[in-house]
N, C-alpha and C positions, 0 to 999 in steps of 0.2 A: 512593291516598291512604294515608299512613303513619299507624299508630296512635300516638296521643299517649302520652307516658310515663305519664301518670295513668291512661289506659285500660289500658295493659299491666300496671300495678301492680294495678289493680282485678281484672283477669282472673286474674292470678297468685294473688291472695288468694282469689278465688272458687274456683279449682281446688283450692287448698290446703285450703280449708274443706270442699269436697266429699270430697277424699281423707281428711281427718281424720274426717269424719262416717262414711265407709265403714269406716275402721279401727275407730272406736268401735262401730259396728254389728256388725262382725265379732267384736270382743272380747266384746260382750254375748251374741252367739250362742254363742261358744265357752264362756262361763261358764254359759249356760242349758242347753245340751245335757246335761251330766252331771246337773244337777238334775232335768230332765224325765225322763231315763233312770232315775234312782233312784226317782222318784215312780212310774213305771210298774212298776218291779221290785217296789217295796213293795206296790203294788196287786195284782200277780200273786201275791206271797207271801200276802197277806191273803185272796185268793180261791182259792188253791191249797192247798198242804199244810196250812197252819194251819186253814183252814176245814174241810178233810177231817178233821183231828184233832179238831176241835170236834164234828163229827158223831159220831165214835167215842166221845168223852168223854160226850156227851149220851146215847148208847145205854147206856153203862155205868151212868150215873146212873139212867136209867129202869129198867133191869133190876134194879138193886139196891134200888129202892123197890117192885118187884113190878109195874111198869107195862109190860106186854108190848106194848101198842099204842103207847106212847111209844117203846119200843125200836124198833119197826117203822117209826117216822118216818124213820129213817135209810135205809130202803129205798125204791126207786122204786115208787110205788103204781100198778103196771101189770101186766097179764096177761103181759107180756114179761119180767118179773123172773125170774131163774133162780137157784135155790138148789141146790147140789150137796153132798151129805153122806151118809156111810155107804153109798156105792155107789148112791144114789138121787138122781134129779134131780126137783126140784119146780119147776113153772112157775107164776108168778103171785104177786102180793102176798098175796092172801087165802089161797091154798093154803099159802104159807110161814107166815103167821100161824097157820093151823089146825094145822100141824105143830108149831110151837113150843108152842101151847096144849096139845096132846095130850102132848107130852114133858115140859113143865115146869109146867103148871097143872091137869092132870087130878087127880082125887081121889087122894090119897096121894102126889102129886108136890110137889116144892118147887123154887123157882127158884134159891135160893142167892145167893151173892155173886160177881159176875163181875168179872174184871180182864183188860185187854189189856196185852201187853208186846211188846217187840222190834218195835214198829210202824215200818215203813218205807214212805214215800210216794214213788212215782216218777211224776212228771208225764209223761204221754204227749203231751199238748197242753194248750192253755189250758182245755179243757173235758173232759178225760179223764185218769184216773189209775189206777195199779195200786197197791194197798196190800197188804202182807203183814205178818204178825205172829203172835203166839201168843195164845190165849185160855185162861183158867183159871177154873174154876167150883168154888167151895167150897160144899159142902152138908153137912148134919149127918152123913150116913152115908158120904159119899164125896167125893173130889176128882176132877174131870174136867179135861181140858185137851187142847190140840191146836193146830193151825195154821190160819190162814185166808189166803186170797188173794181180794181184793175188787177188782172193777172199779167205779170211780166215774165218774159222768158229771155234768157241771154242766148244770142246767136253769135258765136265766136266772141267778138269783143263788144257787141252792141246789145243793149237791152231794148226790147220792143213789147208793146202791149199786144197780147194775144186774145184777151177777152176784156170787154168794158161793159160793166153794168152800172148805168147811170139812172138816178131817180131825180125827179123835179119836185121842188116845193111848190106851193101855190104861188102863182105869179102875183107880184105886188107892183102897183103903179106908184 
C-alpha cells in the first residue's frame, strides 16, 4: 500500500521539525558552554588566588592592630603546621604562636607595622597553592624584612597556611 501524498508531507514536516529542534538544541548548548565555563573559572578565581590574597590581607590587618591570634587565623590550627625560619623548624600551631609571642609581644618587644609585597600565587591544584613574596616590618628602632614561601591548602571553603618558610634580610636601623 502506497503512502498518501498528505501522509508523506506530514512525515516530511515532522522530520523537518525534529531536525530543526535538534539544531536549536545544539545552538543552545554551543551558547551555554562558554557561559558555564566562565562561571566555573570565576568560581575558581574567587576560591583560589583572590581568597588566598584575602587571607594575607587579613593577616596584615590583624598584625598591624596588635592582634597576634588574629594573625594566626591564617595558619592551619594543627600540630602538623610547619614554620621554618632562622634555621629552626617549629612544628604546630601553638608552638608557632608561642614563638611569635616571644619575639614580638614579650616585655620590651613591639610588633610594628607589617606589609607584604611582590606576592605571587601559584595554584598547584584546586585545593593547594604555593605563595611567595616579601615581608617588611617597620618598628621604632629598626626595619626588618625578608622573603616568604607559603604552602596553602584549602579546607572546605577556607584557605590556610600549612607550611611557612620565612627568611630574614640583614636588620637595618
